[in-house]
Residue, then its C-alpha position, 0 to 999 in steps of 0.5 A: m500500500k505504501l508503494l502505491l501511495e508513493n507512486w500513485r501518479q504512474y497509475l493515472n493517465e495524466a501527462q507527466g513532466p520529465v522525471y529528474y533526480w537530485q543527489t546529495q553530497g553526503p548525508w543531507k537530512s533524515d526522511s522524517q525532516i522531508d515532507f515529500g511533495k512539499t520540501h524543495v531542494p536547497r540551493s547548490k553550494p558554490r564550488p571551491q574554485a571561486r575564480i572559475e565560478e566567477i568566469f563562468e558567471e561573467v560569461r553567462q551574464s554577458q553572452f547567455p543572460s537567460r540561462p539560470s546562474r550556477l550561483n542560484c540553482v540546483f543541479l539535476c540529472e535526467n537518468f543514471d546512464w553512463n553520461s549522466f552527472c548522477n552516474y559519477r559517484p566518487d568514493n569520497w561521496e559516501g552517504n550520497e542520497t538520490y531523490v526523485v524530484e518534480l519541477r513546479g511553478e515558474y522556473s528556468a531549466f538548462k541542460t548542458d555538459a558538465e565536462y566543460w566545468t571539469q576541463a576548466i578546473n584542469a586549465s586553472d591558470d589559463e583564464a582565456r581558455i576558461e572563458r572559451l570553456a565557459a562559452g561552450y558550457w553555456s551554449a550547449e550546442v553539442e550532445p553532452s558527454v556528461a549531462e547536468v540540468l541547472v534549474s532556478p530557482p531552487e524552490a521550484v524543485i520539489i522532492m517527491g521521494k527517495y530513489e531506491e536502486 
């Protein structure tokens, strides 16, 4: 009965939006602190590479202002395929939890390739190269090798349930 209540939407014939997943980096909250269907995902924490993040934001503001900012978003996945951001589970992320989420209200969503970010980290002192990588990240002209979806505002991403593999 519990599974039926948690998954009631799949038994309806109504059109559903795309399914997205959100992963924590380590333990987040206990299930008793989450009101499924009401609690939203928290805003993503900025990465420790502050200057790279600044360059990505500068490129976004100047060339792609309609895209959601990495500084006020949630990073989501569409699936767990080999090329999904959620497929990468480093050993140091013990305690990661994955949740099924739904987008509600007014929001901006943008799918891009997380590999541009990874390459920018590897180019740490070459700001011209980082700017080119940021432009590629925001243009999203190719199929992502490692897909991630940015959604803003975070309050639009509602936790519907815990993903159980």
